[in-house]
N, C-alpha and C positions, 0 to 999 in steps of 0.2 A: 599361966597365962589364958585370959579369957579375951575374945571378942565380943564386943557388945552390939545388939541391934536395938535401938530405942525407937519405941511407938508412942507417937504423940497422940493423945486423944483431947479435945477441947470439952471441958464439962462445964456446968454454971458457977463453978469454984474457979475457973482458970484452964490453964493448960496442966494435964496428967501425963508425966512421961513414966513409961514402963521399959523396963530393962529386958531383954532376952539375951542371955549369954550362948555363947558358942553358935550364933548364925550371922555368916556373913551375908548380906542383901546382894542380889542381882546388880543393884543401882550402884552400890558402892564398888563392885568389881569392875563395871562398865565405865565409871567415872575414873578410876585408875588407868584403866587400858586407854580409855580417852587421851588421857593426861601425858600418858608414856609414848603414844603415837603424837602428840604435838611436840614432845620433848625430844623425840627421834626426827622428826621433819625439820626443827630448828636447827640441831645438830649438822643434820645432812645439808641444809644451806650453807652453813658455816664453812663446812668441809669442801663444800663447792666451791665457794669463794677462796678458800687458800689454794685449792688445786688451780683453779683459774689463775691466779695470781704468779703461782710457781711456773706452770706453763708459760706464762709471759714471758717471766725472768729467765727461764731456761733454755727458750726454744725462739725467743726472738732476737735478733742481732740489734735491731735499735727499738726500743720501746716506745709506742704512741699508743693513745687511748682510743684512737679512733679505729685502729687496724689491731685487734688484740683478741685473745681469748676472753678476756675478762668483758671487753665491749661486746663481744658476740653472745655472750652468755645474759649479758644486760638486755639484749635486744630479744632474747627468746623469753625473759621472763616477762618483759612488756608486752607482746605478743600474746602470750599464754592468759595474760590477765584480760586483754581486749577479747580475746576469743570466748572465754567462760562469761564475761558479763554479756558480750553481744549475743551467745547464745540464750543466756537465762532471760536476756529482753525480749526476745522472740518467745521463749516459752511461756514465760511470766507478763501475760498482756494486761494483767491488771496493774503492773508495777514498771510498763515500757518507759514512761517519761523520766522517774527517778534513775532506772538505770541506763537509761540511753545519756544521762548526764554523766554519770560516772565513766560509761563507755566512750564518749566523746573526749573526757579528760584524759584519758590515757592514751587516745589517739594523738592527742595535742603532745602529749609527752614523748611517744615515740616518733612523732615529726622533729622535734627539739633532738632527739638522739640521733636522727640522720641528717643532720644540719649538713656534714660534709658532703653527702651525697648530693643535696639540694643545692649545695652551693655550686656543683658543676655547670648550673643554669647560670647562678649569679650569687655573688656572696650575701647571705641572708635570706636569701629566697625563702628558706625553710619557713618563715614568717607569713608567707603567702598561704600554704595549705592549713598552716596551725591557725590563722586567723578565721580563715574560710569554716574550718571544721568548728572551732569554738561558737563562731556565729549561729550557723546551722543547728548546733546542740542546744546554746541556750535558747533560739526561738523554738524549738521542739517541744523543750521540757516545759517551757513557762509560757507556750501561748496559752495555756488555761494555767494561770499563774496558780490558784489554789491547788489543782489537781496535781500540778508538779511538785508543790511543795509537800504537798501530803504523802505522795509517793515516795517522794527522796526519804523523808524522816521515817516512813515505815524500812526503808533499807537500811538506815542509820542505827536502827534497833536492833541488828543482829548484833551478836556478840563478837565474832571476828572482826566488825567494823573498827573498833577500838584498836586492834592490832593494825589493822588498815591505816587508820589516821596517825598512829604513832611511828610506821615504816614511813608514811610519806613524807613526815616531819623529818625524820631521820633523812631523807634523801636532799630535800629542800632547804633545810637550816642546819642540821649537823655537818653533813659532808661538803656543803660550802665552807662553812664557816672553818672546818678542818684541814680544807684543801687551797687555803688561801696562799697564794705565793709569799706575800710578807710575811706570814707565820711561820712557814717553813725555812724562809732567810733568817728569821730570827732564831731558828733551833739549829740550823746547821753552819749559820755563817758564812765563811769563806768556803767551807765545804759544800754547799749548796747544790744540787744537782738536780735537775727538772724531773728527772725518772722516777725519783724518790718521791717528791710532791705528787706526780700523777699517780703512781701506783697506790698511796696512801689513799686518794681521793676516790681513785676509781674501784679500789677495794671496799670502801664504805658504802659507796653507791650501789655495787653489786649485794652488797647485803641487803640494802634497803629493797632493792627490786625483787631478789630472793623472797623476803618475807611480804612484799606486797603480794607476789603471784601467789604464795600460801594462803594470804588471807582472803583475796579473790576465790580461790578453791573452796576456802571454808564458808564465805558467804555464799557464793553460789549453789553449792551442794545443800545448804540448810534453805535458801529459797526452793529451790525446785523440788525440795519434799512437800512444800506448801501449795502446790499449784493449784490456781483456782479456773477451771475451764469457763 
């Protein structure tokens, strides 16, 4: 059994491929290790989701999405995402407008997740700080429109941004549709229990938040390696 290393040389006749048996390139090892790390982190996130749900079921007398291990873990993931993007915004001054847009986006999400806390002022009060952050972020990012667009586009080029986008869609599209009461009533009929629907929805949301946090880490780690003073 041979492992082949392929050296590609461009000549006037085209590409010439030369095989070098029994040599494993360091690049190949690094690629495999990076993918194993990625796989390990995704598995860890899924294990955390399942652990949080089981803790809620086993230790909470009455399960509610507002006060649960699942909800607390979601908040940790959001706060972590905000932290790494805010830190990178400070470090990458050349991309501060584009990164500020993403940071503000997650602050708005955090505000929405804390709606029950803001409801202590009055019902729906969370919209006030959310709209305020949204307007400030939009103004700051696009006060120089071309600069904001160009910087945001640079951030979007990061490989892990595709993972971020998929995770956000999982949060805003799939989890909302999957957690619809009418769907679960059709599934369970007269056996419908509200807690079952909530656990399914919140578990899906936590999975999305966990993947978002990991994508945020990967994006900011990559951007911080390319600091321009």
